[in-house]
PLY file of the C-alpha trace (Angstrom):
ply
format ascii 1.0
element vertex 188
property float x
property float y
property float z
element edge 187
property int vertex1
property int vertex2
end_header
-29.47 -59.46 -17.66
-31.04 -59.68 -21.06
-30.92 -63.37 -21.99
-30.35 -62.82 -25.75
-27.92 -59.88 -25.83
-26.18 -60.40 -22.49
-26.72 -56.70 -21.71
-26.86 -55.73 -18.03
-29.60 -53.21 -17.34
-30.53 -51.70 -13.99
-32.21 -48.61 -12.62
-31.58 -46.52 -9.51
-34.22 -44.19 -8.08
-36.21 -44.53 -11.31
-34.17 -41.66 -12.77
-31.79 -43.27 -15.25
-31.24 -46.66 -16.85
-27.69 -47.97 -16.76
-26.51 -50.63 -19.16
-23.32 -52.48 -20.01
-22.61 -54.86 -22.86
-21.09 -58.27 -22.21
-17.29 -58.06 -22.05
-17.05 -54.41 -21.04
-14.40 -53.85 -18.42
-15.35 -53.50 -14.75
-13.66 -50.09 -14.81
-16.56 -48.56 -16.76
-18.93 -49.71 -14.06
-16.72 -48.16 -11.38
-16.39 -44.90 -13.32
-20.13 -44.52 -13.58
-20.97 -45.57 -10.05
-18.51 -44.02 -7.59
-20.66 -41.97 -5.29
-21.22 -41.34 -1.64
-24.25 -40.00 0.18
-25.35 -39.28 3.74
-29.07 -39.46 4.49
-30.89 -38.60 7.72
-34.23 -39.60 9.21
-36.02 -37.96 12.12
-39.10 -40.18 12.17
-37.77 -43.71 12.60
-37.07 -44.25 8.89
-40.41 -43.24 7.37
-38.84 -40.25 5.58
-35.24 -39.57 4.62
-33.42 -36.38 3.64
-30.17 -36.43 1.66
-27.65 -34.18 3.40
-24.39 -34.75 1.52
-23.58 -36.28 -1.86
-20.52 -36.89 -4.03
-20.26 -38.03 -7.62
-16.92 -39.46 -8.78
-14.94 -37.99 -5.87
-15.37 -40.23 -2.82
-17.49 -42.78 -1.01
-18.11 -43.16 2.71
-16.62 -45.95 4.83
-17.94 -45.07 8.30
-20.04 -42.60 10.27
-20.49 -42.09 14.01
-22.76 -39.69 15.88
-22.38 -38.42 19.45
-25.92 -37.09 19.55
-28.68 -36.07 17.14
-26.66 -33.07 15.88
-22.97 -34.03 16.06
-21.57 -36.63 13.66
-18.29 -37.42 11.95
-17.95 -39.41 8.71
-14.86 -40.74 6.90
-14.58 -41.08 3.13
-12.05 -42.01 0.49
-11.60 -42.07 -3.25
-8.80 -43.37 -5.45
-7.96 -43.04 -9.14
-8.29 -46.77 -9.79
-11.90 -46.68 -8.57
-12.64 -43.63 -10.73
-12.19 -40.72 -8.32
-11.74 -37.27 -9.88
-10.23 -36.06 -6.57
-8.40 -38.96 -4.86
-7.64 -38.93 -1.16
-9.19 -39.32 2.26
-11.62 -37.00 3.98
-13.33 -36.44 7.31
-16.66 -34.63 7.36
-18.45 -33.24 10.40
-21.84 -31.79 11.24
-22.54 -29.98 14.48
-26.08 -28.90 13.63
-27.39 -32.22 12.31
-27.85 -30.88 8.78
-24.81 -29.06 7.36
-21.69 -31.16 6.68
-18.23 -29.62 6.41
-15.01 -31.26 5.28
-12.65 -30.92 8.26
-9.74 -33.07 7.03
-8.29 -33.91 3.61
-5.23 -35.94 2.58
-4.68 -35.96 -1.20
-2.47 -39.07 -1.35
-4.18 -41.58 -3.64
-3.28 -44.70 -1.65
-4.57 -43.57 1.75
-7.78 -44.81 3.33
-9.92 -43.95 6.35
-12.03 -46.92 7.40
-13.30 -46.10 10.89
-14.36 -43.15 13.04
-15.51 -42.66 16.62
-17.09 -39.48 17.95
-16.57 -38.72 21.64
-18.09 -35.22 21.70
-18.73 -32.24 19.47
-15.05 -31.36 19.92
-13.30 -34.76 20.09
-13.12 -37.65 17.61
-10.78 -40.36 16.34
-10.46 -41.66 12.77
-8.45 -44.72 11.74
-6.93 -45.75 8.44
-3.67 -45.96 6.62
-1.84 -46.60 3.40
-3.31 -49.63 1.65
-1.16 -49.91 -1.46
1.21 -52.87 -1.44
4.15 -51.09 -3.05
4.34 -48.32 -0.46
4.66 -48.04 3.31
1.51 -50.02 4.13
1.38 -48.13 7.42
-1.53 -47.15 9.62
-2.57 -44.17 11.66
-5.07 -42.77 14.11
-6.19 -39.19 13.56
-7.37 -37.34 16.68
-9.06 -33.97 17.05
-9.93 -32.12 20.25
-11.11 -28.89 18.61
-14.05 -30.00 16.47
-11.94 -30.96 13.47
-9.98 -27.73 13.10
-6.72 -29.60 13.66
-5.76 -33.29 13.74
-2.84 -35.11 15.32
-1.59 -38.24 13.62
-0.40 -41.28 15.58
1.37 -43.77 13.31
0.94 -47.52 13.90
2.31 -50.62 12.14
-0.69 -51.52 9.98
-3.73 -49.75 8.48
-6.59 -49.47 10.96
-9.63 -51.22 9.50
-11.93 -51.17 12.54
-12.01 -49.48 15.93
-14.42 -49.00 18.76
-14.14 -47.37 22.15
-16.16 -46.48 25.18
-18.12 -43.26 24.90
-15.80 -41.56 27.38
-12.76 -42.49 25.25
-10.99 -44.27 28.10
-10.85 -47.75 26.53
-10.81 -48.96 22.99
-9.63 -51.56 20.55
-8.71 -51.43 16.88
-7.71 -54.02 14.34
-5.66 -53.72 11.21
-4.14 -55.67 8.37
-0.47 -56.53 8.17
1.31 -58.08 5.20
3.69 -60.01 7.43
1.58 -61.17 10.37
-1.84 -61.48 8.74
-3.45 -59.22 11.35
-2.55 -56.84 14.13
-4.53 -55.67 17.15
-3.98 -52.42 19.00
-5.17 -51.42 22.44
-5.03 -47.92 23.85
-6.38 -45.95 26.76
0 1
1 2
2 3
3 4
4 5
5 6
6 7
7 8
8 9
9 10
10 11
11 12
12 13
13 14
14 15
15 16
16 17
17 18
18 19
19 20
20 21
21 22
22 23
23 24
24 25
25 26
26 27
27 28
28 29
29 30
30 31
31 32
32 33
33 34
34 35
35 36
36 37
37 38
38 39
39 40
40 41
41 42
42 43
43 44
44 45
45 46
46 47
47 48
48 49
49 50
50 51
51 52
52 53
53 54
54 55
55 56
56 57
57 58
58 59
59 60
60 61
61 62
62 63
63 64
64 65
65 66
66 67
67 68
68 69
69 70
70 71
71 72
72 73
73 74
74 75
75 76
76 77
77 78
78 79
79 80
80 81
81 82
82 83
83 84
84 85
85 86
86 87
87 88
88 89
89 90
90 91
91 92
92 93
93 94
94 95
95 96
96 97
97 98
98 99
99 100
100 101
101 102
102 103
103 104
104 105
105 106
106 107
107 108
108 109
109 110
110 111
111 112
112 113
113 114
114 115
115 116
116 117
117 118
118 119
119 120
120 121
121 122
122 123
123 124
124 125
125 126
126 127
127 128
128 129
129 130
130 131
131 132
132 133
133 134
134 135
135 136
136 137
137 138
138 139
139 140
140 141
141 142
142 143
143 144
144 145
145 146
146 147
147 148
148 149
149 150
150 151
151 152
152 153
153 154
154 155
155 156
156 157
157 158
158 159
159 160
160 161
161 162
162 163
163 164
164 165
165 166
166 167
167 168
168 169
169 170
170 171
171 172
172 173
173 174
174 175
175 176
176 177
177 178
178 179
179 180
180 181
181 182
182 183
183 184
184 185
185 186
186 187
């Protein structure tokens, strides 16, 4: 922050300076900075390779890998945050390098917050509708064919976190509810 002008100035990756004058709305900052990236290392973090990037479309909320080649990642973007293509997405790689979008829901108010990979063919993703004026419902997405198709199990509140055993037999998820202040789900 420049002490005389009040200007905010910062730099990312030494490529471009970003600045904002005092009093500018937070929206400008969101418009310029909505991005998502997936990076991979194969040498314990000494070197990183960017594998997937998005500018002004979505950002990532979670990623889970079954092994060094198979991973699923969930992403979202909404108009209020500056997305040019609002909605939720699931991406998958089965070669450890090439990511493909295997699920897309265009509704602006939906969110995917968690994902768990059981195998190259099976994964769960959790999320829901997070806008107060709408359903405020939750769901688990489930694929058993490597993301080609997804079943949707509806629950009472948006799923914010989930974890399960690697064999998929036991798991727990938590969500947010307007009426109860929090809901827990168990499944097996």
